[in-house]
C-alpha positions as CSV (number, residue, x, y, z in Angstrom):
1,X,151.2,107.4,101.4
2,X,148.9,107.0,104.1
3,X,145.9,104.5,102.4
4,X,145.0,107.4,100.1
5,X,146.1,107.4,96.4
6,X,148.2,110.5,95.3
7,X,146.4,112.8,93.0
8,X,147.8,112.0,89.4
9,X,150.4,114.1,87.5
10,X,149.5,115.0,83.9
11,X,152.2,113.0,82.2
12,X,153.9,115.9,80.5
13,X,154.2,117.9,83.7
14,X,157.0,115.6,85.3
15,X,158.9,115.7,82.3
16,X,158.6,119.4,82.1
17,X,159.7,119.9,85.9
18,X,162.7,118.0,85.2
19,X,163.6,119.6,82.3
20,X,162.6,123.3,84.3
21,X,164.8,122.2,87.0
22,X,167.8,121.5,84.6
23,X,167.3,125.0,82.9
24,X,166.8,126.7,86.0
25,X,169.8,125.1,87.9
26,X,172.1,126.4,84.9
27,X,170.4,129.7,84.4
28,X,170.7,130.7,88.3
29,X,174.1,129.4,89.0
30,X,172.3,126.6,91.0
31,X,170.7,129.0,93.3
32,X,167.0,129.0,94.5
33,X,165.5,131.3,96.7
34,X,162.2,129.4,97.7
35,X,159.3,130.6,100.1
36,X,159.8,129.8,104.0
37,X,160.2,127.1,105.4
38,X,162.9,126.2,102.7
39,X,164.7,129.8,101.8
40,X,168.1,129.4,100.0
41,X,169.0,126.3,98.4
42,X,171.5,125.3,95.7
43,X,170.3,122.6,93.2
44,X,172.2,120.8,90.4
45,X,172.0,118.0,88.2
46,X,173.9,115.2,89.1
47,X,175.2,112.3,88.0
48,X,172.1,110.6,86.0
49,X,169.6,111.6,83.3
50,X,167.2,109.5,81.7
51,X,164.9,109.9,78.6
52,X,162.0,108.6,77.0
53,X,160.1,109.0,73.8
54,X,156.9,111.0,74.7
55,X,154.5,108.1,73.9
56,X,156.4,105.4,76.0
57,X,157.0,104.9,79.4
58,X,159.9,102.9,79.1
59,X,163.6,104.4,79.5
60,X,165.4,104.8,76.2
61,X,168.7,106.6,76.8
62,X,170.5,106.9,80.0
63,X,173.4,109.3,80.7
64,X,175.5,108.8,83.7
65,X,178.9,110.0,85.2
66,X,180.4,113.0,86.1
67,X,178.1,116.0,85.1
68,X,175.8,114.4,82.2
69,X,173.8,117.4,81.8
70,X,176.8,119.3,79.6
71,X,176.8,116.2,77.5
72,X,176.2,116.3,74.0
73,X,174.4,113.5,74.0
74,X,171.9,114.6,76.7
75,X,171.2,117.8,74.3
76,X,170.8,115.5,71.3
77,X,168.2,113.3,73.2
78,X,166.2,116.6,74.0
79,X,166.7,117.5,70.1
80,X,165.7,114.3,69.1
81,X,162.1,114.7,71.2
82,X,162.8,112.5,74.1
83,X,161.6,113.7,77.0
84,X,163.3,113.5,80.8
85,X,162.0,110.3,82.6
86,X,164.5,110.5,85.7
87,X,166.5,113.3,86.9
88,X,169.3,113.0,89.6
89,X,169.6,116.2,91.6
90,X,171.9,117.5,94.2
91,X,170.6,119.8,96.7
92,X,172.9,122.0,99.4
93,X,171.0,123.7,102.3
94,X,173.0,125.5,104.6
95,X,175.8,123.0,105.3
96,X,174.0,119.9,104.5
97,X,174.0,118.1,100.9
98,X,171.6,115.5,99.8
99,X,170.8,113.7,96.4
100,X,167.6,112.3,95.4
101,X,166.4,110.8,91.7
102,X,163.3,112.4,90.8
103,X,161.6,109.6,88.6
104,X,158.7,108.9,86.0
105,X,155.6,110.7,85.3
106,X,154.6,110.5,89.0
107,X,157.5,112.5,90.4
108,X,158.5,109.6,92.9
109,X,161.6,110.2,94.8
110,X,164.4,107.3,94.8
111,X,167.9,106.9,95.9
112,X,167.6,109.6,98.3
113,X,171.2,110.2,100.2
114,X,171.0,112.3,103.3
115,X,174.1,113.8,104.9
116,X,175.9,111.4,107.4
117,X,174.4,111.3,110.9
118,X,176.8,112.1,113.6
119,X,174.8,111.1,116.8
120,X,176.2,108.2,119.0
121,X,173.4,106.4,120.3
122,X,171.0,104.5,118.0
123,X,168.1,106.4,119.0
124,X,169.3,109.9,118.4
125,X,170.7,108.9,115.0
126,X,167.1,107.6,113.7
127,X,165.6,110.7,114.8
128,X,168.3,112.8,113.2
129,X,167.9,110.7,110.0
130,X,164.2,111.0,109.8
131,X,164.9,114.8,110.0
132,X,166.9,114.9,107.5
133,X,164.8,112.8,105.3
134,X,162.0,115.2,106.0
135,X,164.0,118.2,105.2
136,X,165.0,116.9,101.9
137,X,161.3,116.2,101.3
138,X,160.3,119.9,102.1
139,X,162.9,121.0,99.6
140,X,161.6,119.0,96.9
141,X,158.1,120.1,97.7
142,X,159.4,123.9,97.4
143,X,160.9,123.0,94.3
144,X,157.7,121.6,92.9
145,X,155.7,124.6,94.0
146,X,158.1,127.1,92.5
147,X,157.6,125.0,89.2
148,X,154.1,125.1,89.6
149,X,153.6,128.8,90.1
150,X,155.9,129.6,87.1
151,X,154.2,126.8,85.0
152,X,150.4,128.0,86.3
153,X,151.2,131.7,85.1
154,X,151.3,133.6,82.0
155,X,155.3,134.1,82.3
156,X,155.5,130.0,81.0
157,X,154.3,130.9,77.6
158,X,155.7,134.4,77.3
159,X,159.0,134.1,78.9
160,X,160.2,130.5,80.1
161,X,159.2,128.5,77.2
162,X,161.3,130.9,74.7
163,X,164.0,131.1,77.2
164,X,164.0,127.1,77.5
165,X,164.2,126.7,73.9
166,X,166.7,129.2,73.1
167,X,168.7,127.4,75.8
168,X,168.1,124.1,74.1
169,X,169.4,125.8,70.7
170,X,166.1,126.4,68.8
171,X,164.1,125.3,67.1
172,X,163.5,122.1,69.6
173,X,161.7,119.1,68.8
174,X,160.8,118.9,72.7
175,X,157.1,118.7,73.2
176,X,156.8,121.5,76.1
177,X,153.0,122.5,76.4
178,X,152.3,126.2,76.2
179,X,149.2,126.0,78.6
């Protein structure tokens, strides 16, 4: 941040964003068609999911390793009423692959991994790395905007929530806000 505080994100929206990303990545075979300047990207749940109780800020369950999103434990955490606190996603845009952890109710970015920079000269390598970091941020912003568009529409209550609940194996205990 550049001296200004970020607008606070209502606590339930971050968990809903993380759950929506997980659900949408599975429903769309990881393919997202985002508005320009992003375009088509592939996004998937990578190697980390962290859950918390809805009334707490502390992580109470963590799933790591190869494809934790497909584990019964991850679904059981949601069925038990826990919400996502952290979500590590993999992102592929064109031939570049990134990974980043979305953290907490403030949607902070952690552990960003960008493709290897191939520039020989140090100055060029720094510029290339800065470009890749900015590219990852643009993609994350595009995903958040796509979620915001869906979340702010009537389709959220009418179509998306019922689909997420069916995907979870109704009746879910997960606290999803219809409005």
